[in-house]
N, C-alpha and C positions, 0 to 999 in steps of 0.2 A: 504494500500500500504506500502511495506517496501523497504528500500533502504540501500545499503552498498557498500563499496569499497573493492574489493579483488584484491590485487596487484595494477595494474593500471586500472582495469576493474570496471566500474560502473555497479552494479547489482541491478535490480529492480524487485519486484513482484507486480503484479496488476491483476485486473479482465479482463480488455480489453486493448489490445494494438492496436492502430491505426497507420498504416505506411503510411505517406503522410499528408502534411499539407495544401493542396489546399482546395477548397470548399467542395469536397466530404469527405475528411478526417475531416475537421472542423465540418461538420454536423454530421458525424458518432460519433465523440468524444462528441459533445454536447448531442446527443440523448442517447448515452450509459450512460453518467453521469446523465442525467435526470432520467434514470431507476434505479439509485442508485449504479452504478458500479464505482469502482476506475478505472481511465483511464490514460494511458500514450500515448502521441502522439509523434512519431519520424518523423522528416522531414529532407529530404535531404538538403534543403536550410533553409530559415527562414520562418516559418509558418506566413503567412500574406503578403509575398512579392514574394514568388517563385511560379513558375508554369504559365500556359497559361492564367489564368483569371486575375491575380493580376495586370499586367501592363497596362490594357486598359479596355475600356467599352465592355459590351456584351449584346446582346438581351437575353430575357428570354421567354421561352414558357409558358407564363402566360395567361390563357384564363378564362374568366368568366364562372361559372358553368351553362351556359345556353345551351340548347340542340343543337340549330343550330350552334352556335359558336364552340362548342366542336366538332361537326361532321366535320365542315369545317377544323378545326385545325388538326384533325386526318387524314383527307383525303389528306391534303396538301403534305404529304411525302409518303403516302401509296403506290401509284403506282410507284413513282420514286424509291422507295426502293425495288421494285420487289415483293411486297405483302408478305414480310417476317415479318412485324411488327404485334403485337398482340393487339387486341382491349382492352382486359382487362388490359394489362400493360400500354397502353397509357392512359386509364382512371385513373389508380392508380397514374401515374406520374403527370398527370394534376391536380388531386386532391391535392397531396402532395405539388406540386409546388405552387398552389394557397394558401394553408395554410402557407407554409414557407415564401412566399413573404409578406404576410400580417403580419406574426410574425416579420419579419425584420423591417417593418414600426413601429411596437410597440416597438421594441428594440432600435429605434433611428436612423435607416437609413433614410436619407432625400431623398425621391422620388421627382422628379420634379412635379410641378402643372401646368396644362394647364390654358388658359385664363378663362375658365368656372369654375375653381376651382376643376376640376377632378384630381385625383392623377394618375400619369403615372407609372405603375408598370411593364412595359414590357421590362425593361432594368436595368442594374446595372453598376455602375462605379467600375471597379475592385479594384483600390487602396482603396477607401472608404469601399467597401464591405468587402474586406479581412482584412482590419484594424479592422473593427467592429467584424468580426468573431474571430479573434485572442483574442480580448478583452473579448468576450463572453466565449470562450473556457477557458481562464485563470480564469474568474470569476466563472466558473462551477467547478473549482478545478482540472482541467486536468493538469497533469505535462507534459510540452512541452520540448522535446529534439530537439533544433534547430541544424542545420548543422550536423546531425547525420544519415546518410544513413544506411539503413539496408542492410546487405550483405547476410544473409541467415535466413530461418525460422528454428524454433526449434520444435520438435515433440516428442510424446511418444505414448503409445498404445491407448490413448484417441483421438489422432489427433494432430493438430497443437496447440502448447502451448507457443508461444513466438517468439522472433527473436533476432539476434545478429548483431551488426554493429560496426561502428567506427566513432569517431568524426573527422570531417575534420578540426577542429580548435584545434590542439594539437595531434591528432593521437591516443588518448586513446580509447580502445575498450569499448563497452557497451553491456549489455545482459539483456533482459527483459523476465521474465517468466510470462505467462498470461493464463487466462482461455480460451480466444478466441482472434483471430487476424482479423482485417479488413485491407485489402490491398486497399489503395487509392492512389497509386503512379503515377497515370496518364497513358497516352498511350506511344507511341514510335514515335518520329519524326526524329530519326536517326541523331541527331546533325546537322540538316539542317540549323540552325541559324534562324529559324522562331521565331518571337517575343514570348518570354516566354517559348519556347519549348526546350531549350537546357539542361534542367535538366530531360527531359522526354525520357528515353532510354529503356523503357520496363522492368525495374528492377523487378516490381511486377509480370509480366508474368513469368519471369524465376523462381522466388522464388516459385510462386504458382505451376508451372509445376514440380518443384523439389519435391514438397509435394504430387504430384499426381493429381493436378487439370487439367481440360481440357480447351481448347480455343474454341471460336465459332465465325464464321464470319470473320476469318482472311483473306479471299480473298478480303474482302471489306476494304482494308487498304491502298489503293493507292490514297489517297487524296492529290492533289496538289492545293495550294492556289495561287491566283494572287498577285503579289507584285511588286512594283517598283524595278528596277534593283539596285538602290542605297540605298535600305532600307530593313530591316527585317520585317517591318510591313505587316501582312497578314490579312487584313480585307476584304475578298472577297465580303461580302454583299454590300459594297459600289460600287462595280463595276457593279451592276445592273443598275446604272445610267451612265455607260461608253459606249462610242463607241470605236471601235478598228481600228487602221490605220497602214498602212505602213509608212515608213519615208517620202514618197512624199505626204502624206495626203490622199491617196486613201483608201477606206474602206476595211477591211479584212472581206470578206463575211463569215457569219456563226459564227464569233467569239462572245463569250459572257461569262458571269460569271457563268451561271448555266449549260446550255447544250452545250456551245460553247468553253469550255476550251480545248477540244481535238483539235479544229481547231488552237488555239493558240500554243499548243504543237507541232503540225505538222509543223507550220511555223517556230518555233524555231529550230526544228530538221533540217529544210532546210536552217538553218543559215540566216533566214530572221527575222530581229528584228521587234517585234510588239510593237506598241505604244497605249496608252489609253488616253482618255480625258473624264472627267465626265460631258459631255455636255448635258446629258439628265436629269440632276438634275434641277428641277424648281428653279427659282431665290429665291422664298420665302422659299424654303426648305434648301438652301445652308447654311444659318447660323445655322439651327438646326443640320445639319450633323456635322458641326464643334463642336458644343457643345456635341453631342452624342459620338463622337470619337475624342477627342483632339489629341491623339497620332497619329492617322492616318495622320494628316496634318503637324505634326512637320517636317518630312523629306522634305516635299515640301517647307515649309516656309524657312527652312535653305538653300534650293537650289534656292530660289527666283522663284519658280514655282507656278502658279495658276492652280491647277488640274482641275478647271472648264473651263478654257480657253486654257491652254497650253497642248500640247501632251507631254507625258513622257514615256520612255521605260519601259516595264514590262517583268517579267519572271514568272515562276511557281516554287514555293518552296514546297518540299515534307513535308507534315504534318502527313503522316502515319496514325496511329490509333488515333491520337489526334483529327482529323476530320473524319477519317474513323470510322467504327462501330465495328471492331473486338475487342476482348478482352477475359477476363476470363469468361468461361461458368458458369452461375449461374443456380441453380436447383430448387429454390423455391422463394416465394415472400419475403423472408427475405434477399435475395441476398447471400444465402449460396452457396458455391461451393460443389463439391462432396466429399471434404475432411472435416471430422468433425472438427469444431472449426475454419474454415477458411471462411471468407466472402470477397466480392469484391464490390467496389463502384466507381462511376465516370468513367473516361476514362479507368481505369484498367479493368472494367467489360464491357462485350459486350453491345453495345447500339442497337443491332439488334431488341430488343423487342419493341422499340418505333420508330426506323428509318429504319428498314429493312436493305437493302444493300446500302443505299445512305446517305451521310453526312446530318446531320440535321442542320449543321452550329452552330454558337454559342448559339442560343436560345435553341435548343433541348439539347445541351451539358450541358448548365447551369442548365436546369430543371432536367436533368438526374443526375447531380452531387449532387444537394441538395436533390433530392428524394431518389436516391439509397443510398446516405450517411445516410439518416434518417432510411431507411429500414435496412441497414446493421448494423448500430449502435444498433438498438433495438434488432435485431437478435443475435448479438454477446453478448450483455448484458444478454439476456435470456439464451443463451447457457452456458456462464460462470456461471451463477447462478445455472443452472441445475447440474453442476459438484460438487457443495457443497462448503463449506467455505475453503477447502484446494486446490481449483482449481489452484491457482497460484504456489503452492509448488509442482512442478512436476519434475520428473527426465527426462528431455528432452535432446535431442541431435540434432546437426546441420544437415541440409539437403543439403548443397551446393554440386553441382555435381562436382565441382573442389575442391580439398582439401584446406581449409583455415588454414594456419600454422603460429605459432608464430615465432618470430625472432630466437629463439633458435634452431629450427629444419629446418628452411627454406633452409639454404645452403646445408645441408646434403641430401635434397630431389631433388636438382636440378642437373640433369645430363648434361644440357647444358644451356647456357645463355637464359633467357626468351625473347620471342618476345615482343616488346613494344606494349602496348595496342593501341596506335595510329595507328599502322600498321594493326592490326585486324579491327579497326574501319574503316579505309580507304578501306580495302578490302570489307567490308559489304556495305559501301556507294556506291562503284563502281557497285554493283549489284542492289541496290534498287532505286537509284536516277535517272538514265537515263530514259527518257520518253519511249524510244523504248524497254525497258525491263519491266518496272513496270506498265506504263499506257497502252501501246499497247502490250498485252501479246500474246505469242504464245507457243505452247507446246515445240518447239525446244528451244526457248529462256529461258523458265522456267527450262527446263531440264539442260541446260548448266549452268545457274546461280546456280541451286541447287547443281550441282556437285562441284562447287567452294565453295559454302557456307558450304557444308558438310565438306570439307577439313578444312575450317576455324574453324568450331565447334570442329572437332576432335582434332585440335592442341590446342585450348583454353582449352578444357576439360582435357587434360593431364597435364597441367601446374599447380603446386601448387601455391597458391596465398599468398603472405606475408601479414599477418594481420595488416596492417596499412592504412593510408589514400590513399596510392597508389593502394590498393586493389579495391577502388571504380571504378577506370578507367577500371581495368581488368573485373570487374563484369558488368560494362556497356557494354563493348565490347562483353562479353558472352551473355548478354541479347539481344543486337541488332542482333547478329548472330542467336540466337534461334528464335527471332521474325521474322526475314527475312525468315527463313526456314519454319516456320508455315504458313506464308503468301503465299509462293510460292508452298508449298505442297497442300494447299487448293485451290489455284488458278489453279493448274494443274488438280485437281479433278473436278472442276466445268467447264465442257466443254460447256459453253454457255456464253452469255453476259447478265448480270443482275445487276441492280443497278450501282455502280461505277466500277464493275468488267468488264473489256473489253477484250474479246478474239478475236483477229484479225482472227484466224482460225475458230472461232465459233461465228459469229457476231450477231446471233439471240437469243432471249430468248426461252428457251426450257421448255414448260409447265411440262414435266415429271421431271424436276429438281427443282420443287417448294418445296425445303427443305433447312434446315440449314446444314452446314458442321461443325462437331465437330472434333477438332484436338487435338491430345495428343501425349506425348512421347518426349524424348530429343535426345537420340542417334538414335533411330528408331522412325520415326514419322508415325502415322496412322491417317487416315481420315475416318469418318463415317457420314452417312446422318441421320438427325433427321427430321421427318416430322413436318411441321407446323400445329398447330391445326386448324381445320375447322373454329373455331370461328374467326380466324384471317381474313378470307375473307368475313365474313358475316356482314360487317359494315352497 
């Protein structure tokens, strides 16, 4: 690895660049380093504390390699996901997760022990987990660039070969030339203020698409999580123990955490406040729930509410592709994209392969993050190695769809005052957050929203972006607009109800649409069908 400062720009040359410092990025960096690669990891926040996993506990899809248990684990989401998951991929992820969780124990992660002395490996505490991952990544010799969001990918005739960005602590630019790049930037929750999600704005999707990558499953991106109205904590799994009520204490018929969220959404649309109470949690389980998710209970404790006894008002917060399954389309078992040198992992990559069209919740997400991170890190290291020892010394150029300009040329390119990024962000949120547009979809509603979103995209696309820390907000707005357009274009193309994709005008599942939707393009978006392999249905 080489490093130098040119002007105010930090310039690095390395074998593998990982963009994103959550679980997927950390596992990718670790795996690539273990293959002998020099690795740089650039994180938008602080690797070890930013992202959806770091602030709270999460379940993990950890299953013993025993036939019956594995079969039940795979079947648990297969039909809910519209039979779009693949048997082979579920096996690979279960195997890799089993291996990685056991390695975590060997590296010093302290798993809880049950009264019989058994080690409980079906969950992780985010703060401890990510603190350990940062320590391991640093020990492996990976150079970490904290507070350094990537703004664009770099490429040459061999494919993607690095990225450029800016430090949000000082505003100095950085540029990393690499043999291969792993995008592990998380999904897109549209700045909905869900816990840990406000750095997840689809940045990696936009950069990948600018390089020519495709998306998959973007119609399965309308995940809404149950949350108290007074809190950003979205741990919907705990609401399996909840009953739902109106203010007068009568039960909301049909409301639930898994299949009854639509009922809650409809009542909220009618301006009827819905309340929850975790009164189905057995008394002996309640202390364990507190230990498992301490963050879940903090807002209640502060308000003097006992969630096991007291009703509290709830709402639904959009988590987009963070809990949905859409993301960058991967083309082989190394998590490669169709663009040479570009790999995707974690929520940035589509999770359809193990969840189909329905959210897997935290456990599948955590398993997918550590597994796909491992696959992508290994694939990127091998690709960089295949380019030879001069892989990092490439003549690459930026791929941003909007021009990124230095302060010296910015003013001369502006024909009119730029629109504030916050205005674009608000315009996108108005299209994707309302339940009656995104959760309950119709062709007319999708068409109207797309017309407005296309206008937002066209405006963003034409504005040059000043290359400083303010550029981050502009690129976030562009990524959110692009993500919303891919979501709604694919939702428009899927004229049925499957998984979490609900079409009010097509309420039934259509067997002739048993395929994935692959979405591509920026100014003009195209959607094509990709048949699911027969093996996927022969469990």
